[in-house]
N, C-alpha and C positions, 0 to 999 in steps of 0.2 A: 852590542856591537857598536863600534865607534862610527861616527858619521862619515869619517874618511873612507871607510870600507864599503859603505852602502852604494855609492856611485859605481865603483868598479864591479861590484856584484850585479848591478842592474845591466851594465854593459856586457858582462859575462853571460848574463841570462839571455840577452838578445843575440849574442854571438853563438850561443849554444844551440839556438834553433837551426843554424846552418851547419853545425858540427855534430859530432857523436856524443859529446860530453854534456851533462847537465850543468847548470850553474852551481849546484851543490858539489858535484864532482870537481869542477874547476876550483872552487873555493877550498876544497879539501886538499887538492894538489898544491895550490899556492901556499896553504897553511903548512903542509909538510915540507915544502921547499924552504920557506922562511925559517921554520923551526930547525931544519937541518943545518942552517947557518948559525944556530945557537941563539936565535932571537926569541924573545918571550912575547906572547900575546899581550896586547895592551900598551906596549912601549912604542915610542915614536919610531924607533928603527924598524920594528915589526910592521907598523903601518906603512912606512916608506917602502919596505920590501914588498908588501902586498900591492901597493900602487905600481911598483916597478913590474911586478909579475903581470898585472893587468895591461899596463902600457906595452909591454913586450908582446903579449898575446894579440893586442889590437894591431900593433905594427906588423906582426906576422900575417894576420888576417888581411890587412890592407895590401900587403905585398902580394899575397895570394890572389886577391881580387885584381890587382894590376896585371899580374902575369896572365890571368885568365882573359882579361880584356885584350892584352897584346896578342895572345894566341888566337883569340876569336877574330881580331882584325887581320892577322896574317892569314888565317884560314879563308876569310872572306875575300881578301886580295887574291889569294891563290885561285880560289874558285872563279872569281871574275876574270882572271887572266886566262884560265883554261877555257871559259865560256867565250871570251873574245877570240881566242885562237880558233875555236870551233866555228865561229861566225865569220872569220876572216875570209874574204874572197881570194881565190887563187891569184897569184901574181904571174903576169906573162912578160916574157922577154921576146921582143920581136926584132927581126932583122931582115934584110933583103938578101935573097940568094944571089950567088954570082950569075951574071947574064948567061943565058943559054946560047946555043949556036945561032939562033935567030935574033939574039940581042935582048930578049925579054927576061925579066927577073921576077921572082915571086917573093911574096912576103912570107916569112917562116916565123912562127911563134912557138915558144916553149912555155908551158905552165909549170910553176913550182910553188 
């Protein structure tokens, strides 16, 4: 196996721990993809195709991780907002009532 293919396979092996496919399955899938393009094992074009397959998989995995981080941050923000709303003290609006016949007025407050 060429030295060019070893690094992508090591990366594939580490990524496979988080996924469902083994490094061997990923390599077989990449091999099948590159051969379906008519490329022959051992040629520079085949090696470049395999590198592209690995780079594409790595980019998709990183995009997945970024989406997960964004979703987790949004969830945490939402939970914090809900918790803040639960802890919020009621707001009162107060005003003075019109004067009675005797001239006194009362403070009237409404909570919301």
